C-alpha positions as CSV (number, residue, x, y, z in Angstrom):
1,M,-51.0,15.5,-21.0
2,E,-49.6,18.8,-20.0
3,P,-50.9,21.8,-20.9
4,Y,-49.3,24.5,-23.5
5,N,-49.3,27.9,-23.2
6,E,-49.2,30.1,-26.8
7,L,-45.4,30.7,-26.8
8,E,-44.7,27.3,-25.3
9,L,-43.5,24.2,-28.1
10,T,-42.6,22.2,-25.6
11,P,-43.8,20.6,-22.3
12,T,-42.0,22.1,-19.3
13,S,-41.2,18.3,-18.7
14,V,-39.8,17.4,-21.3
15,V,-37.5,20.5,-21.1
16,L,-36.6,19.7,-17.7
17,E,-35.9,15.8,-18.6
18,S,-33.2,17.3,-21.0
19,A,-31.3,19.3,-18.6
20,R,-31.2,16.1,-16.3
21,Q,-29.5,14.6,-19.2
22,Y,-27.1,17.3,-20.1
23,A,-26.3,17.8,-16.7
24,G,-25.7,13.7,-16.3
25,V,-22.9,13.9,-19.5
26,F,-21.5,17.3,-18.3
27,K,-20.7,15.7,-14.7
28,S,-19.3,12.3,-16.8
29,T,-16.7,14.9,-18.6
30,P,-13.0,14.9,-17.6
31,Q,-13.1,18.7,-16.7
32,Y,-15.7,18.2,-14.3
33,Q,-14.2,15.0,-12.9
34,N,-10.8,16.7,-12.8
35,F,-12.5,19.3,-11.1
36,V,-14.2,17.1,-8.1
37,N,-11.2,15.6,-7.5
38,A,-9.4,18.8,-7.5
39,Y,-11.8,20.2,-4.5
40,N,-11.4,17.1,-2.8
41,R,-7.7,17.1,-2.4
42,F,-7.9,20.8,-1.9
43,L,-10.3,20.4,1.1
44,G,-8.4,17.4,2.4
45,D,-4.9,19.4,2.9
46,E,-4.5,20.4,5.9
47,T,-1.6,22.8,5.3
48,A,-4.0,24.7,2.6
49,Q,-6.6,24.5,4.6
50,Q,-4.4,26.1,7.9
51,T,-3.2,28.9,5.3
52,L,-6.1,30.0,4.3
53,Y,-7.5,29.9,7.7
54,Q,-4.8,32.2,8.9
55,L,-5.4,34.4,5.6
56,R,-8.8,34.8,6.0
57,Q,-8.2,36.1,10.1
58,K,-5.6,38.4,8.8
59,Q,-7.4,39.5,6.2
60,E,-10.5,40.1,8.9
61,E,-8.5,41.8,11.1
62,V,-7.1,44.0,8.6
63,R,-10.9,45.2,7.9
64,N,-11.4,46.0,11.2
65,Q,-8.6,48.0,11.6
66,R,-9.0,49.6,8.7
67,L,-12.2,51.5,10.4
68,S,-9.7,52.7,13.4
69,S,-6.2,53.6,11.4
70,P,-4.3,52.9,8.5
71,V,-2.9,49.2,7.7
72,S,0.4,48.9,8.4
73,E,3.1,47.6,6.3
74,A,4.0,45.1,8.4
75,D,0.2,43.8,8.3
76,Q,0.3,44.2,4.7
77,A,3.4,41.8,4.4
78,E,1.8,39.4,6.3
79,I,-1.1,39.0,3.8
80,K,1.0,38.5,0.9
81,R,3.2,36.5,2.8
82,L,0.2,34.4,3.4
83,E,-1.2,34.4,-0.1
84,Q,1.8,33.0,-1.7
85,I,2.2,30.4,0.9
86,F,-1.4,29.7,-0.2
87,Y,-0.9,30.1,-3.6
88,E,2.0,27.6,-3.9
89,Q,0.4,24.7,-2.3
90,P,-0.2,22.2,-5.0
91,S,-3.6,21.1,-4.1
92,V,-4.5,24.9,-4.3
93,K,-2.9,25.0,-8.1
94,H,-4.1,21.8,-9.1
95,Y,-7.8,22.9,-7.7
96,L,-7.7,26.5,-9.5
97,E,-6.3,25.1,-12.7
98,A,-9.1,22.4,-12.7
99,Q,-11.8,25.3,-11.9
100,N,-10.4,27.3,-15.1
101,D,-10.6,24.0,-17.1
102,L,-14.6,24.0,-15.9
103,L,-15.1,27.0,-16.6
104,A,-13.5,26.9,-20.2
105,L,-15.8,23.8,-21.0
106,A,-19.1,25.6,-19.5
107,Q,-18.6,28.6,-21.7
108,N,-17.7,26.7,-24.6
109,Q,-20.9,24.9,-24.1
110,G,-23.0,28.1,-23.5
111,D,-21.8,29.5,-26.5
112,T,-22.7,26.4,-28.1
113,L,-26.2,27.3,-26.6
114,S,-26.3,30.3,-27.8
115,E,-25.3,29.7,-31.5
116,A,-28.1,26.8,-31.4
117,L,-30.5,29.6,-30.1
118,G,-29.8,32.2,-32.3
119,L,-29.3,34.4,-29.5
120,D,-26.8,35.0,-26.5
121,F,-27.9,33.0,-24.0
122,A,-25.4,33.9,-21.2
123,A,-26.7,37.9,-21.6
124,V,-30.2,36.6,-21.6
125,C,-29.9,35.2,-18.5
126,R,-28.1,37.8,-16.6
127,R,-29.7,39.9,-14.2
128,G,-29.2,43.8,-13.7
129,G,-29.4,45.9,-16.1
130,C,-32.1,47.9,-17.5
131,C,-34.5,44.6,-17.5
132,G,-33.3,42.7,-14.6
């Protein structure tokens, strides 16, 4: 039998098993499955990956350039052009949409957990502020 402390009502192993079960159910949701599929399509999209690579290279170049001189309008325009090409890729659009859907589900689940606990679960888990 697992030891209890005075604040613990349920053994840690039971809480962890419940978390594992929840994760299994969460992974079976259409939102999660859609996210995984969209992510894999995005990773396999050579055009999107190449555009992302070019965009990151240009952003890095501009970051380094800022240290010694102002960023030219041509460089700014090139970054905007690459961003536009990147975000117009169907795999990128689908991935971002799937990511937003998964985030909405996770936030909804967090709200449900907060309601069941009677406290703002997300706020309790945040780091920073006066106590973290």
